[in-house]
LOLUMVEX-419923 format. One record per residue (C-alpha): residue number from 1; chain; x, y, z. Coordinates in steps of 0.5 Angstrom, whole numbers, plus 2048, in hexadecimal, padded with zeros to 3 digits. Each point is the difference from the previous one (the first is absolute). Layout:
<k = NUM, c = A, x = X, y = Y, z = Z>
...
This chain:
<k = 1, c = A, x = 7BD, y = 81E, z = 7CE>
<k = 2, c = A, x = 801, y = 7F9, z = 7FC>
<k = 3, c = A, x = 807, y = 801, z = 800>
<k = 4, c = A, x = 801, y = 801, z = 807>
<k = 5, c = A, x = 7FB, y = 7FA, z = 802>
<k = 6, c = A, x = 805, y = 7FC, z = 7FB>
<k = 7, c = A, x = 806, y = 802, z = 803>
<k = 8, c = A, x = 7FD, y = 7FE, z = 807>
<k = 9, c = A, x = 7FE, y = 7F9, z = 7FE>
<k = 10, c = A, x = 807, y = 7FF, z = 7FD>
<k = 11, c = A, x = 803, y = 802, z = 806>
<k = 12, c = A, x = 7FB, y = 7FB, z = 804>
<k = 13, c = A, x = 801, y = 7FA, z = 7FC>
<k = 14, c = A, x = 808, y = 802, z = 800>
<k = 15, c = A, x = 7FF, y = 800, z = 808>
<k = 16, c = A, x = 7FC, y = 7F9, z = 800>
<k = 17, c = A, x = 805, y = 7FC, z = 7FB>
<k = 18, c = A, x = 803, y = 7FB, z = 804>
<k = 19, c = A, x = 807, y = 800, z = 802>
<k = 20, c = A, x = 805, y = 7FC, z = 7FC>
<k = 21, c = A, x = 802, y = 7FA, z = 804>
<k = 22, c = A, x = 807, y = 800, z = 802>
<k = 23, c = A, x = 804, y = 7F9, z = 7FF>
<k = 24, c = A, x = 806, y = 7FE, z = 802>
<k = 25, c = A, x = 804, y = 7FA, z = 7FE>
<k = 26, c = A, x = 805, y = 7FD, z = 805>
<k = 27, c = A, x = 805, y = 7FB, z = 7FE>
<k = 28, c = A, x = 804, y = 7FC, z = 805>
<k = 29, c = A, x = 804, y = 7FA, z = 800>
<k = 30, c = A, x = 7FC, y = 7FC, z = 806>
<k = 31, c = A, x = 7FA, y = 801, z = 804>
<k = 32, c = A, x = 7FD, y = 7FE, z = 806>
<k = 33, c = A, x = 7F9, y = 801, z = 7FF>
<k = 34, c = A, x = 7FE, y = 7FD, z = 807>
<k = 35, c = A, x = 804, y = 7FE, z = 806>
<k = 36, c = A, x = 7FD, y = 7F9, z = 7FF>
<k = 37, c = A, x = 802, y = 7FF, z = 7F9>
<k = 38, c = A, x = 807, y = 7FF, z = 7FD>
<k = 39, c = A, x = 804, y = 805, z = 7FD>
<k = 40, c = A, x = 7FF, y = 800, z = 7F8>
<k = 41, c = A, x = 804, y = 802, z = 7FB>
<k = 42, c = A, x = 800, y = 806, z = 7FB>
<k = 43, c = A, x = 7F9, y = 804, z = 800>
<k = 44, c = A, x = 7FC, y = 806, z = 7FE>
<k = 45, c = A, x = 7FB, y = 803, z = 804>
<k = 46, c = A, x = 7FB, y = 805, z = 7FD>
<k = 47, c = A, x = 7FE, y = 806, z = 805>
<k = 48, c = A, x = 7FA, y = 804, z = 7FE>
<k = 49, c = A, x = 7FE, y = 806, z = 804>
<k = 50, c = A, x = 803, y = 7FD, z = 806>
<k = 51, c = A, x = 7FE, y = 7F9, z = 800>
<k = 52, c = A, x = 803, y = 7FA, z = 7FD>
<k = 53, c = A, x = 7FC, y = 7FE, z = 7FA>
<k = 54, c = A, x = 805, y = 7FA, z = 7FE>
<k = 55, c = A, x = 806, y = 7FB, z = 802>
<k = 56, c = A, x = 803, y = 7FD, z = 7FA>
<k = 57, c = A, x = 806, y = 7FB, z = 7FF>
<k = 58, c = A, x = 805, y = 803, z = 7FC>
<k = 59, c = A, x = 802, y = 807, z = 7FE>
<k = 60, c = A, x = 7F9, y = 802, z = 7FC>
<k = 61, c = A, x = 800, y = 806, z = 7FB>
<k = 62, c = A, x = 7FE, y = 807, z = 802>
<k = 63, c = A, x = 7FA, y = 803, z = 7FD>
<k = 64, c = A, x = 800, y = 807, z = 7FD>
<k = 65, c = A, x = 7FF, y = 805, z = 805>
<k = 66, c = A, x = 802, y = 7FC, z = 806>
<k = 67, c = A, x = 806, y = 801, z = 805>
<k = 68, c = A, x = 806, y = 7FB, z = 800>
<k = 69, c = A, x = 804, y = 7FE, z = 806>
<k = 70, c = A, x = 805, y = 7FB, z = 7FF>
<k = 71, c = A, x = 803, y = 7FD, z = 806>
<k = 72, c = A, x = 805, y = 7FB, z = 7FE>
<k = 73, c = A, x = 803, y = 7FC, z = 805>
<k = 74, c = A, x = 7FB, y = 802, z = 805>
<k = 75, c = A, x = 7FB, y = 7FC, z = 804>
<k = 76, c = A, x = 7F9, y = 803, z = 801>
<k = 77, c = A, x = 7FD, y = 7FF, z = 806>
<k = 78, c = A, x = 7F9, y = 802, z = 803>
<k = 79, c = A, x = 801, y = 807, z = 804>
<k = 80, c = A, x = 801, y = 7FF, z = 807>
<k = 81, c = A, x = 7FC, y = 801, z = 806>
<k = 82, c = A, x = 802, y = 803, z = 807>
<k = 83, c = A, x = 7FA, y = 7FF, z = 805>
<k = 84, c = A, x = 803, y = 804, z = 806>
<k = 85, c = A, x = 803, y = 807, z = 7FE>
<k = 86, c = A, x = 801, y = 807, z = 803>
<k = 87, c = A, x = 801, y = 804, z = 7F9>
<k = 88, c = A, x = 7FF, y = 807, z = 804>
<k = 89, c = A, x = 806, y = 7FF, z = 805>
<k = 90, c = A, x = 807, y = 7FE, z = 800>
<k = 91, c = A, x = 805, y = 7FD, z = 805>
<k = 92, c = A, x = 801, y = 804, z = 806>
<k = 93, c = A, x = 801, y = 800, z = 807>
<k = 94, c = A, x = 7FE, y = 807, z = 801>
<k = 95, c = A, x = 7F9, y = 7FF, z = 803>
<k = 96, c = A, x = 800, y = 807, z = 802>
<k = 97, c = A, x = 7FF, y = 802, z = 7F8>
<k = 98, c = A, x = 7F9, y = 7FF, z = 801>
<k = 99, c = A, x = 7FF, y = 806, z = 804>
<k = 100, c = A, x = 804, y = 804, z = 7FA>
<k = 101, c = A, x = 7FE, y = 7FE, z = 7FA>
<k = 102, c = A, x = 7FA, y = 802, z = 7FC>
<k = 103, c = A, x = 7FB, y = 7FB, z = 7FC>
<k = 104, c = A, x = 802, y = 803, z = 7FA>
<k = 105, c = A, x = 807, y = 7FD, z = 801>
<k = 106, c = A, x = 7FD, y = 7F9, z = 800>
<k = 107, c = A, x = 7FD, y = 801, z = 7F9>
<k = 108, c = A, x = 807, y = 802, z = 7FD>
<k = 109, c = A, x = 803, y = 7FA, z = 804>
<k = 110, c = A, x = 7FB, y = 7FB, z = 7FD>
<k = 111, c = A, x = 800, y = 802, z = 7F9>
<k = 112, c = A, x = 808, y = 7FF, z = 800>
<k = 113, c = A, x = 7FF, y = 7F9, z = 803>
<k = 114, c = A, x = 7FB, y = 7FE, z = 7FC>
<k = 115, c = A, x = 804, y = 801, z = 7FA>
<k = 116, c = A, x = 806, y = 7FD, z = 803>
<k = 117, c = A, x = 7FC, y = 7FA, z = 802>
<k = 118, c = A, x = 7FD, y = 7FF, z = 7F9>
<k = 119, c = A, x = 807, y = 800, z = 7FD>
<k = 120, c = A, x = 802, y = 7FA, z = 805>
<k = 121, c = A, x = 7FA, y = 7FC, z = 7FD>
<k = 122, c = A, x = 7FB, y = 801, z = 804>
<k = 123, c = A, x = 7FA, y = 802, z = 7FC>
<k = 124, c = A, x = 7FB, y = 7FF, z = 806>
<k = 125, c = A, x = 800, y = 802, z = 807>
<k = 126, c = A, x = 7FC, y = 800, z = 806>
<k = 127, c = A, x = 802, y = 806, z = 804>
<k = 128, c = A, x = 7FE, y = 7FF, z = 808>
<k = 129, c = A, x = 800, y = 806, z = 804>
<k = 130, c = A, x = 801, y = 807, z = 7FE>
<k = 131, c = A, x = 801, y = 806, z = 805>
<k = 132, c = A, x = 7FA, y = 804, z = 7FC>
<k = 133, c = A, x = 7F9, y = 800, z = 7FD>
<k = 134, c = A, x = 800, y = 7FE, z = 7F9>
<k = 135, c = A, x = 808, y = 801, z = 7FE>
<k = 136, c = A, x = 800, y = 7F9, z = 7FD>
<k = 137, c = A, x = 7F9, y = 800, z = 7FD>
<k = 138, c = A, x = 802, y = 806, z = 7FC>
<k = 139, c = A, x = 807, y = 7FD, z = 7FE>
<k = 140, c = A, x = 7FC, y = 7F9, z = 7FE>
<k = 141, c = A, x = 7FC, y = 805, z = 7FC>
<k = 142, c = A, x = 806, y = 803, z = 7FD>
<k = 143, c = A, x = 803, y = 7FA, z = 7FE>
<k = 144, c = A, x = 7FA, y = 7FD, z = 7FD>
<k = 145, c = A, x = 7FF, y = 806, z = 7FB>
<k = 146, c = A, x = 807, y = 800, z = 7FE>
<k = 147, c = A, x = 801, y = 807, z = 803>
<k = 148, c = A, x = 806, y = 7FD, z = 804>
<k = 149, c = A, x = 804, y = 7FA, z = 7FF>
<k = 150, c = A, x = 7FF, y = 7FA, z = 805>
<k = 151, c = A, x = 7FC, y = 7FA, z = 802>
<k = 152, c = A, x = 7F9, y = 7FF, z = 801>
<k = 153, c = A, x = 7FF, y = 802, z = 807>
<k = 154, c = A, x = 7FB, y = 7FC, z = 805>
<k = 155, c = A, x = 800, y = 804, z = 807>
<k = 156, c = A, x = 7FD, y = 800, z = 807>
<k = 157, c = A, x = 801, y = 807, z = 801>
<k = 158, c = A, x = 801, y = 801, z = 807>
<k = 159, c = A, x = 801, y = 7FB, z = 805>
<k = 160, c = A, x = 7FB, y = 7FE, z = 806>
<k = 161, c = A, x = 803, y = 7FF, z = 806>
<k = 162, c = A, x = 7FF, y = 800, z = 808>
<k = 163, c = A, x = 800, y = 807, z = 803>
<k = 164, c = A, x = 808, y = 801, z = 802>
<k = 165, c = A, x = 802, y = 7F9, z = 7FD>
<k = 166, c = A, x = 804, y = 7FF, z = 7FA>
<k = 167, c = A, x = 7FD, y = 804, z = 7FA>
<k = 168, c = A, x = 7FE, y = 805, z = 804>
<k = 169, c = A, x = 804, y = 806, z = 801>
<k = 170, c = A, x = 805, y = 800, z = 806>
<k = 171, c = A, x = 806, y = 802, z = 803>
<k = 172, c = A, x = 7FF, y = 807, z = 800>
<k = 173, c = A, x = 7FE, y = 804, z = 806>
<k = 174, c = A, x = 7F8, y = 800, z = 801>
<k = 175, c = A, x = 7FE, y = 806, z = 7FD>
<k = 176, c = A, x = 805, y = 7FE, z = 7FA>
<k = 177, c = A, x = 7FD, y = 7F9, z = 800>
<k = 178, c = A, x = 7F9, y = 803, z = 800>
<k = 179, c = A, x = 801, y = 805, z = 7FA>
<k = 180, c = A, x = 803, y = 7FB, z = 7FC>
<k = 181, c = A, x = 7FB, y = 7FB, z = 802>
<k = 182, c = A, x = 7FD, y = 7FC, z = 7F9>
<k = 183, c = A, x = 7F9, y = 800, z = 803>
<k = 184, c = A, x = 801, y = 7F9, z = 7FE>
<k = 185, c = A, x = 800, y = 7FC, z = 806>
<k = 186, c = A, x = 7FA, y = 7FD, z = 804>
<k = 187, c = A, x = 7FE, y = 7FD, z = 806>
<k = 188, c = A, x = 7FA, y = 7FB, z = 800>
<k = 189, c = A, x = 7FC, y = 7FD, z = 7FB>
<k = 190, c = A, x = 7FC, y = 805, z = 7FE>
<k = 191, c = A, x = 805, y = 805, z = 7FF>
<k = 192, c = A, x = 805, y = 7FB, z = 7FC>
<k = 193, c = A, x = 7FA, y = 7FF, z = 7FB>
<k = 194, c = A, x = 800, y = 808, z = 7FF>
<k = 195, c = A, x = 807, y = 800, z = 7FE>
<k = 196, c = A, x = 7FF, y = 7FA, z = 7FB>
<k = 197, c = A, x = 7FA, y = 804, z = 7FD>
<k = 198, c = A, x = 804, y = 807, z = 800>
<k = 199, c = A, x = 806, y = 7FC, z = 7FC>
<k = 200, c = A, x = 7FB, y = 7FE, z = 7FB>
<k = 201, c = A, x = 7FD, y = 807, z = 800>
<k = 202, c = A, x = 807, y = 802, z = 7FE>
<k = 203, c = A, x = 801, y = 7FB, z = 7FA>
<k = 204, c = A, x = 804, y = 7FA, z = 804>
<k = 205, c = A, x = 800, y = 7FA, z = 7FC>
<k = 206, c = A, x = 801, y = 7FC, z = 806>
<k = 207, c = A, x = 801, y = 801, z = 808>
<k = 208, c = A, x = 807, y = 7FF, z = 803>
<k = 209, c = A, x = 800, y = 800, z = 808>
<k = 210, c = A, x = 806, y = 7FF, z = 805>
<k = 211, c = A, x = 7FD, y = 7FA, z = 803>
<k = 212, c = A, x = 806, y = 7FF, z = 805>
<k = 213, c = A, x = 806, y = 805, z = 802>
<k = 214, c = A, x = 805, y = 802, z = 7FB>
<k = 215, c = A, x = 808, y = 800, z = 800>
<k = 216, c = A, x = 801, y = 807, z = 7FD>
<k = 217, c = A, x = 7FB, y = 804, z = 805>
<k = 218, c = A, x = 803, y = 804, z = 806>
<k = 219, c = A, x = 7FB, y = 7FC, z = 805>
<k = 220, c = A, x = 804, y = 7FA, z = 803>
<k = 221, c = A, x = 7FA, y = 7FC, z = 803>
<k = 222, c = A, x = 801, y = 7FA, z = 7FC>
<k = 223, c = A, x = 7FE, y = 7FC, z = 7F9>
<k = 224, c = A, x = 7FA, y = 7FD, z = 803>
<k = 225, c = A, x = 7F8, y = 801, z = 7FE>
<k = 226, c = A, x = 7FE, y = 807, z = 800>
<k = 227, c = A, x = 7F8, y = 800, z = 7FE>
<k = 228, c = A, x = 7FB, y = 7FC, z = 804>
<k = 229, c = A, x = 7FD, y = 7FA, z = 7FD>
<k = 230, c = A, x = 7F9, y = 804, z = 7FF>
<k = 231, c = A, x = 804, y = 806, z = 7FD>
<k = 232, c = A, x = 803, y = 7FC, z = 7FB>
<k = 233, c = A, x = 7FA, y = 7FC, z = 7FE>
<k = 234, c = A, x = 7FC, y = 807, z = 7FF>
<k = 235, c = A, x = 806, y = 802, z = 7FC>
<k = 236, c = A, x = 800, y = 7FA, z = 7FB>
<k = 237, c = A, x = 7F8, y = 800, z = 800>
<k = 238, c = A, x = 7FF, y = 807, z = 7FE>
<k = 239, c = A, x = 806, y = 7FF, z = 7FB>
<k = 240, c = A, x = 7FC, y = 7FA, z = 7FD>
<k = 241, c = A, x = 7FA, y = 804, z = 800>
<k = 242, c = A, x = 803, y = 805, z = 7FB>
<k = 243, c = A, x = 804, y = 7FB, z = 7FC>
<k = 244, c = A, x = 806, y = 801, z = 803>
<k = 245, c = A, x = 806, y = 7FB, z = 803>
<k = 246, c = A, x = 804, y = 802, z = 806>
<k = 247, c = A, x = 808, y = 7FF, z = 800>
<k = 248, c = A, x = 802, y = 7FF, z = 807>
<k = 249, c = A, x = 807, y = 802, z = 803>
<k = 250, c = A, x = 802, y = 7FB, z = 805>
<k = 251, c = A, x = 806, y = 7FE, z = 803>
<k = 252, c = A, x = 7FE, y = 7FC, z = 807>
<k = 253, c = A, x = 7FD, y = 7F9, z = 7FF>
<k = 254, c = A, x = 7FA, y = 801, z = 804>
<k = 255, c = A, x = 7FE, y = 807, z = 7FC>
<k = 256, c = A, x = 801, y = 7FC, z = 7FA>
<k = 257, c = A, x = 7FC, y = 7FA, z = 802>
<k = 258, c = A, x = 7FA, y = 805, z = 802>
<k = 259, c = A, x = 801, y = 804, z = 7FA>
<k = 260, c = A, x = 7FF, y = 7FA, z = 7FC>
<k = 261, c = A, x = 7FA, y = 7FE, z = 804>
<k = 262, c = A, x = 7FD, y = 806, z = 7FF>
<k = 263, c = A, x = 800, y = 7FF, z = 7F8>
<k = 264, c = A, x = 806, y = 805, z = 7FE>
<k = 265, c = A, x = 802, y = 7FE, z = 7F9>
<k = 266, c = A, x = 808, y = 801, z = 801>
<k = 267, c = A, x = 805, y = 800, z = 805>
<k = 268, c = A, x = 805, y = 805, z = 7FF>
<k = 269, c = A, x = 807, y = 7FE, z = 803>
<k = 270, c = A, x = 7FE, y = 7FA, z = 804>
<k = 271, c = A, x = 806, y = 800, z = 804>
<k = 272, c = A, x = 7FF, y = 7FB, z = 806>
<k = 273, c = A, x = 7FB, y = 7FC, z = 7FC>
<k = 274, c = A, x = 7FF, y = 7F9, z = 804>
<k = 275, c = A, x = 7FC, y = 7FA, z = 7FF>
<k = 276, c = A, x = 7FA, y = 802, z = 803>
<k = 277, c = A, x = 800, y = 807, z = 7FC>
<k = 278, c = A, x = 801, y = 7FC, z = 7FA>
<k = 279, c = A, x = 7FA, y = 7FC, z = 801>
<k = 280, c = A, x = 7FC, y = 806, z = 801>
<k = 281, c = A, x = 802, y = 802, z = 7F9>
<k = 282, c = A, x = 7FF, y = 7FA, z = 7FD>
<k = 283, c = A, x = 7F9, y = 7FF, z = 802>
<k = 284, c = A, x = 7FE, y = 807, z = 7FE>
<k = 285, c = A, x = 804, y = 801, z = 7FA>
<k = 286, c = A, x = 805, y = 805, z = 802>
<k = 287, c = A, x = 806, y = 801, z = 7FC>
<k = 288, c = A, x = 807, y = 802, z = 803>
<k = 289, c = A, x = 804, y = 806, z = 7FD>
<k = 290, c = A, x = 806, y = 7FF, z = 803>
<k = 291, c = A, x = 804, y = 807, z = 7FE>
<k = 292, c = A, x = 807, y = 7FC, z = 801>
<k = 293, c = A, x = 804, y = 806, z = 7FD>
<k = 294, c = A, x = 7FD, y = 805, z = 805>
<k = 295, c = A, x = 804, y = 7FC, z = 806>
<k = 296, c = A, x = 806, y = 800, z = 7FC>
<k = 297, c = A, x = 800, y = 807, z = 7FF>
<k = 298, c = A, x = 7FF, y = 802, z = 807>
<k = 299, c = A, x = 805, y = 7FC, z = 802>
<k = 300, c = A, x = 805, y = 803, z = 7FC>
<k = 301, c = A, x = 7FF, y = 807, z = 804>
<k = 302, c = A, x = 801, y = 7FD, z = 807>
<k = 303, c = A, x = 805, y = 803, z = 804>
<k = 304, c = A, x = 801, y = 806, z = 7FB>
<k = 305, c = A, x = 7FC, y = 805, z = 804>
<k = 306, c = A, x = 7FA, y = 800, z = 7FB>
<k = 307, c = A, x = 7FB, y = 7FD, z = 804>
<k = 308, c = A, x = 7FE, y = 802, z = 807>
<k = 309, c = A, x = 802, y = 7FB, z = 806>
<k = 310, c = A, x = 7F9, y = 7FE, z = 801>
<k = 311, c = A, x = 800, y = 7FE, z = 7F9>
<k = 312, c = A, x = 806, y = 7FD, z = 800>
<k = 313, c = A, x = 7FE, y = 7FB, z = 805>
<k = 314, c = A, x = 7FA, y = 7FE, z = 7FC>
<k = 315, c = A, x = 804, y = 7FF, z = 7FA>
<k = 316, c = A, x = 805, y = 7FB, z = 804>
<k = 317, c = A, x = 7FA, y = 7FC, z = 802>
<k = 318, c = A, x = 7FD, y = 7FF, z = 7FA>
<k = 319, c = A, x = 806, y = 7FF, z = 7FC>
<k = 320, c = A, x = 801, y = 7F9, z = 803>
<k = 321, c = A, x = 7FA, y = 7FD, z = 7FD>
<k = 322, c = A, x = 800, y = 804, z = 7F9>
<k = 323, c = A, x = 804, y = 7FB, z = 7FD>
<k = 324, c = A, x = 7FB, y = 7FA, z = 801>
<k = 325, c = A, x = 7F9, y = 803, z = 7FF>
<k = 326, c = A, x = 7FF, y = 7FD, z = 7F9>
<k = 327, c = A, x = 803, y = 7FA, z = 802>
<k = 328, c = A, x = 7FB, y = 7FF, z = 806>
<k = 329, c = A, x = 7FA, y = 802, z = 7FB>
<k = 330, c = A, x = 802, y = 7FB, z = 7FB>
<k = 331, c = A, x = 801, y = 7FB, z = 806>
<k = 332, c = A, x = 7F9, y = 801, z = 802>
<k = 333, c = A, x = 7FD, y = 801, z = 7F9>
<k = 334, c = A, x = 7FE, y = 807, z = 800>
<k = 335, c = A, x = 800, y = 804, z = 7FA>
<k = 336, c = A, x = 805, y = 805, z = 7FE>
<k = 337, c = A, x = 800, y = 806, z = 7FC>
<k = 338, c = A, x = 805, y = 805, z = 7FE>
<k = 339, c = A, x = 801, y = 806, z = 803>
<k = 340, c = A, x = 806, y = 804, z = 803>
<k = 341, c = A, x = 7FE, y = 806, z = 804>
<k = 342, c = A, x = 804, y = 805, z = 7FB>
<k = 343, c = A, x = 801, y = 807, z = 803>
<k = 344, c = A, x = 803, y = 7FD, z = 806>
<k = 345, c = A, x = 806, y = 7FE, z = 7FC>
<k = 346, c = A, x = 801, y = 804, z = 7F9>
<k = 347, c = A, x = 7FB, y = 7FF, z = 7FB>
<k = 348, c = A, x = 802, y = 7FD, z = 7FA>
<k = 349, c = A, x = 803, y = 7FA, z = 803>
<k = 350, c = A, x = 7FA, y = 7FC, z = 801>
<k = 351, c = A, x = 802, y = 7FA, z = 7FC>
<k = 352, c = A, x = 805, y = 7FF, z = 805>
<k = 353, c = A, x = 7FB, y = 7FC, z = 804>
<k = 354, c = A, x = 800, y = 7FA, z = 7FB>
<k = 355, c = A, x = 807, y = 7FE, z = 802>
<k = 356, c = A, x = 7FD, y = 800, z = 808>
<k = 357, c = A, x = 7FA, y = 7FC, z = 7FE>
<k = 358, c = A, x = 805, y = 7FB, z = 7FC>
<k = 359, c = A, x = 804, y = 800, z = 807>
<k = 360, c = A, x = 7FA, y = 7FE, z = 804>
<k = 361, c = A, x = 7FF, y = 7FA, z = 7FB>
<k = 362, c = A, x = 7FB, y = 803, z = 7FB>
<k = 363, c = A, x = 802, y = 7FD, z = 7F9>
<k = 364, c = A, x = 801, y = 805, z = 7FA>
<k = 365, c = A, x = 7FA, y = 7FF, z = 7FD>
<k = 366, c = A, x = 7FC, y = 800, z = 806>
<k = 367, c = A, x = 803, y = 807, z = 802>
<k = 368, c = A, x = 7FE, y = 803, z = 7F9>
<k = 369, c = A, x = 7F9, y = 7FD, z = 801>
<k = 370, c = A, x = 800, y = 804, z = 806>
<k = 371, c = A, x = 801, y = 807, z = 7FD>
<k = 372, c = A, x = 7FC, y = 7FE, z = 7FA>
<k = 373, c = A, x = 7FA, y = 7FC, z = 800>
<k = 374, c = A, x = 800, y = 7FF, z = 807>
<k = 375, c = A, x = 800, y = 807, z = 802>
<k = 376, c = A, x = 7FB, y = 802, z = 7FA>
<k = 377, c = A, x = 7FB, y = 7FB, z = 804>
<k = 378, c = A, x = 801, y = 803, z = 806>
<k = 379, c = A, x = 7FE, y = 807, z = 7FD>
<k = 380, c = A, x = 7FA, y = 7FD, z = 7FC>
<k = 381, c = A, x = 803, y = 801, z = 7FA>
<k = 382, c = A, x = 802, y = 7F9, z = 7FD>
<k = 383, c = A, x = 7FD, y = 802, z = 7FA>
<k = 384, c = A, x = 803, y = 806, z = 7FF>
<k = 385, c = A, x = 808, y = 800, z = 802>
<k = 386, c = A, x = 805, y = 7FA, z = 801>
<k = 387, c = A, x = 800, y = 7FD, z = 7FA>
<k = 388, c = A, x = 802, y = 802, z = 7F8>
<k = 389, c = A, x = 7FA, y = 7FD, z = 7FD>
<k = 390, c = A, x = 7FA, y = 803, z = 7FB>
<k = 391, c = A, x = 7FB, y = 805, z = 804>
<k = 392, c = A, x = 805, y = 801, z = 805>
<k = 393, c = A, x = 803, y = 807, z = 802>
<k = 394, c = A, x = 807, y = 801, z = 7FC>
<k = 395, c = A, x = 804, y = 800, z = 806>
<k = 396, c = A, x = 806, y = 7FD, z = 7FE>
<k = 397, c = A, x = 808, y = 800, z = 802>
<k = 398, c = A, x = 806, y = 7FD, z = 7FC>
<k = 399, c = A, x = 806, y = 7FD, z = 804>
<k = 400, c = A, x = 806, y = 7FC, z = 7FD>
<k = 401, c = A, x = 800, y = 7F9, z = 803>
<k = 402, c = A, x = 7FA, y = 7FB, z = 802>
<k = 403, c = A, x = 7FD, y = 802, z = 807>
<k = 404, c = A, x = 7FD, y = 7F9, z = 800>
<k = 405, c = A, x = 807, y = 7FE, z = 801>
<k = 406, c = A, x = 803, y = 806, z = 804>
<k = 407, c = A, x = 7FB, y = 805, z = 802>
<k = 408, c = A, x = 805, y = 805, z = 803>
<k = 409, c = A, x = 801, y = 802, z = 7F8>
<k = 410, c = A, x = 7FA, y = 804, z = 802>
<k = 411, c = A, x = 805, y = 805, z = 804>
<k = 412, c = A, x = 802, y = 802, z = 7F9>
<k = 413, c = A, x = 7FA, y = 802, z = 7FC>
<k = 414, c = A, x = 802, y = 803, z = 7F9>
<k = 415, c = A, x = 7F9, y = 802, z = 7FD>
<k = 416, c = A, x = 7F9, y = 802, z = 803>
<k = 417, c = A, x = 7F9, y = 801, z = 7FD>
<k = 418, c = A, x = 7FA, y = 802, z = 805>
<k = 419, c = A, x = 7F9, y = 800, z = 7FD>
<k = 420, c = A, x = 803, y = 800, z = 7F9>
<k = 421, c = A, x = 805, y = 806, z = 801>
<k = 422, c = A, x = 808, y = 7FF, z = 800>
<k = 423, c = A, x = 803, y = 803, z = 807>
<k = 424, c = A, x = 806, y = 804, z = 7FE>
């Protein structure tokens, strides 16, 4: 008996023994610790158990037992953040696939795209709209635990829409629409509040609504406001009571203005932004996430039969305004943060947004900040991501060149670490 008890005690002590810390030493020829700071020269970054422990000048020694990563000729940059993605979808004009594709397929597509997105240097994404419950929540859990390679995922789950509006199932015969219906559309303040609570119940990190009509849905009733003011206020106040922020897809100017007045945190797209809508955004602290890559992506497929005629008409309508969205926002002092709508165009091409931001008059430094410190602030994670600094999550990428002088070097990322794990 004494021998048995001794064996059990030894086993318990072994189980309780602390796991040895995993330390990685990174050498590089340059570093951007923060978009507001200049590039610094040779550097040693120490990462332990997924967190940055120190950032030291020069190439320091490697402690016994530590892993060494030598990135000669490379510049370290904070991991990039995309505030508007759809990882569970790929570009398609075949809207009817919603009737033939089971939700299990969305899980596999999301896992594939998570890996692609991380390899492109995007270590955190905000995923704003998937077709089924908890696909993105489970993907985020898998990447957090290291089961799958991919970025940190902040997700809205499904999108809340008006009945028959953009974001609700449409384009099919009535019985098919009803069968596929997401049950996430609503009418009236009470029902819309219920949808918010339901989203929270199933693990949403934020709420996404379609405040106006949209481009890729099969109804052609324009791009102006969908929800009533009372419905949008109900959505926002209910979300706030649960500690959640609201992202609003919005194209038409009056829909943008109404959503901003209701207190949404971000406007996605903002195509027809005008001075009155910009004023409402400024007064309510609302940020624009312009998704310029989406506009470029959909234009590439015009006239090819990729989209239905009703969608092509809407693409042509918005294309006229897409090239000046950020220029207008900056003219009227609206805050801009980085988001692409990846999924409307191929995942992994997210960094193409930087060149479009520059074409709209944004500096290289401001463009980088929009995808690092600025985006981190939108997520309420400014003490966790967006910088390379002690105490921060080890979300780091490496590129050739200086992104503060030419932000488009971020289109070619050589090395990626997410939460201290290297993405192969």
